[in-house]
N, C-alpha and C positions, 0 to 999 in steps of 0.2 A: 678486391675482397672489400675493404672498409670506406671505399669509397661506393661501392653498388651498394653497400648500407647503408650507408648517407643519403644514397641517392630515393633506397625504396622509402626513406622515412620523409623525408623531404616531400614526394609525392604523396602520401598518406593525409589522410584529413587527420588523422588520430598525432596526439604525440605518444613519445618513448616510454612515459608511463603509465604503466598497466591496460596498453590496448587490447581490444577484445580478440582472445584468441585466434589466430587462423586455424589451427588446428583443431578446434571445436568448431568453427565454421564451415569446414570443410566435412564435416562428419554429417551437415546436412543435406540429406540426398534429396530433397525438394518433390516428398511424396504426397503431402499435402493431409496427412494423417491429422496433423496438428490443427487444421483450420476449422473444423464443426466444433471444437472445443473451445476457441479462444473467442471471449465475449465482445472485442470490439470488430473482429471479423463477421463473426453472427450480426454484430447490428448494423454494421454499415456495407460488408460486403467488398471491401476496397483489399487488394494483394497486401498494399502496403502496411496495412491496419494488420497484418497477420506473423504470426511468431516465423513464418519462411519468407515472409516479404521485407521483415525488420532484417532478420538477417543479410539476405540481399544487399540492403542497404549496407549493413556494416561493412558488407563484403566489396563494395564497389567502393565504397569511403575507404576502406587499408588500401585498396588499391589506386589512391586517389583518381577515380573515376566521378566521385560524387562529391560535391561540397556540405560542410556541416550547415546548410543553411536553415531557415526558420521552415522551411517545408520538410526538410530531413527529420528536423527535429523535431515536430509536431506529431508524427507516429509513433516518434520514443515516447513523448509524454504522454500519449495516449492509452500507451499499454500499462493496465492493472496490475503486472505481476504478479498474476496470481499463479502461473508454472502451471496451470492446466492442460498447457501443452508437452510439459515432460515427460508426463505416464502417457502419453498418447503417441510417442515418438519412439518408432522402432528401433532407430538409430540410435537413440540414448545420447542427442544431445544435450548438453546443458547448458540449456538458454538461462537460466538463471545468473551463471557467470556474463555470459555475452553481453546482457540485459545493464549488470549492473559497472561491469567496466564500461560500457555505452556510453552509460549518465552520470559517470563519473568525468567521463572526457567531453559531454556537454556541457556540465558544469563549470568547468574550466578555460572551453573554447568559445562555444558558443554567445553571441549579445541578446539579451534580450530588452525589451522595451522597458522604461520606467513605471508603465501600467500594470505589464507583465511581473515584473519584479516586486511590485507591491500586492498585487494579487498571490501570486507565491510565497509570499511572508505572512501573509494572511493566513493562509491555509495551511502552513508548517507549524505556523506558533499559535493556532486553534487549534485546530482537527486535531493535532495530536496532545492536546493537553486536557483531561478530564475536568479539572478543576475550573480550567474556562468555557467549556463547554456547559458545565451545571450552572455558571452563571449567566450563560446565553438564557437558559430554559425560561426562566422569567418571561423575561420579555418578549420570545415567541412565543410562550404560551397565552398571553396575553393578546399577543399579534391574532392570533386562531380562534380565542375563545369570544371577542369582543366582535368578531364581525368586520373588523379592516379588512384582514384578509381577502374576505369575501367582494367590499368597496372595492378593494386595490384594484383585483383581478376584473372584477365587472367593469370598472373606467378605463382600463388599459394601463393605468397609472405605469404597471413593469415595464411599457414599453421605455421608457423614460432613462432606465437604468442600463447599466453596461451587460452586454450578454450574458457575461460569466454570471452576474450576477442574476438576472433571472433564470438560469439555468440552477441556482443554487436555489432560488426562491421556490420552483418545481418541483425539486428535491426534497425538499421541506417535509418529515412527515409529520400525521397528526400526533399532537403529544398529548397523553394522557397523564394521568399518577405514575411517579416514577417505582417499581418494585425493586426494594433492596437485596441483597443479597448477602445473605451471613459470609463473613469468613470463612468458617465451618459450618458445613450441614452434615449433621450425623445421618449415617443409614438405617433405615428401617430394620430391626432385626438384626440378624448379625452381620457383621460388615463382610464384604468379599473381598473388598479392595477400595485403596484411596486412588482417586483421581484431582487434578488440578482444573479448575476451573479460571479461565481465559477470559475476563470481561472483556477486555479491550478498548477503546478510548471513546467512540463515537457509541459502540453498541451499550456500552452502561450506562449512557445519558438520554440518550434518543431509542432504545432499542430495549431497554431494561429489563422488559416480561419475556426477548428470549432467553435471556441469562437466568430469571427467576426460574421460568419452564424448566429449562435444561437443570438446574440444583435439584426440582422436585421428581422428576425423572429419573436423576442418579438413583437419589433417596428410593425411590420406589424397588430402585433395583438393587440394592442393597450395598450402593455406591457412598460412603465418605467423600463428600468434594470439600476444598480446599480456594478459597480465592484469595491473592494476595492483594496489598492493598497500596501496593508501589506502582509506578505510572508504569503501562503495560507499552511492550515496543511496536508501538502501530505505526502505520503510513510508512511501511517497510519498500513501497516503491520510490519511494523518495530518500532512502536513509545516505544517498552519495549527495546531497545539498550540502551547502553549508550551515543551515539552520538545524539541520539533523545531523550533522557534526558534531557538534556544539550540545545539542540534547545526547547525542550518543554517549559523548563524554561525561556529560553528568548520570546519566546511566550506571557507568562503568564505574567513577568514581564512588557510587553509592551502593554498588557488589560490592567491591573492593574491601567496605567495611563492614562487611559480615562476619561474623565468628567462626571459628573453624567448625565449629560441631554443628553449625546450621547449614556449612558448605560441605560437610563431609555425610551429610544425611543421604537417604538413597531418594533418589530425583524420582516422581511421579509424573506416571503418564498423563497426558495432557487430555482431554475429553473431548472429542473432535465438535461435539456440539455445539461450542461456543467459540465460533469463529470472530476473529478481530475484525472490525472496521475498518 
């Protein structure tokens, strides 16, 4: 029996440290209800870029029928981790646990090129840090308002950059004045409830008008909203990377220093209009 177990572990592309649960994988009946709610499937129409396809990739990797190569990894890197598939699934497949376990395996076992490692480090150390994003606003604002962006695009200079940098430039939103959100926004009239406003990382710096509008709407609905200034837990799809582990440790260390009076307070509901970016 032990020899059989050892043989199965050797055959699997995953190591023995918290691989994706076969029990959860087997719950997927491949009905396709997840397909229309998956952003990557809707965008590309590729089966392996859907929750159903990714679960199939987990299954064959667990059985040793697939290697953890760059193509296999790319389908999991493209997952946004939005978990929209979980509410659409009639079988109750906990896709969140599967994708988290798979990404942890990828970080331990998959080889990435130096360029890919550098790009990922830039992403993790910049887009999860509001303070660093705030420092990026001024040069990006000058880039847009001075007309330099129009010149660069018109001359086709972006083609000289790596494809990932081209994609990031194309996704750059039009920047305007940053709208600040008070830590506490009092309700109009008699307060009905208290809610928490999640500012996000990218959203608070590049889409601050969304947070400000949410605070105004909640105020008009007689809701008292509060926004905490500590670093928010953004970029959840990348939670199991080495960079995110260091950030998670910093967050937990800061959390442990709260007073008992603060931690014992009644938790506030989170306002759904303030989605983290």
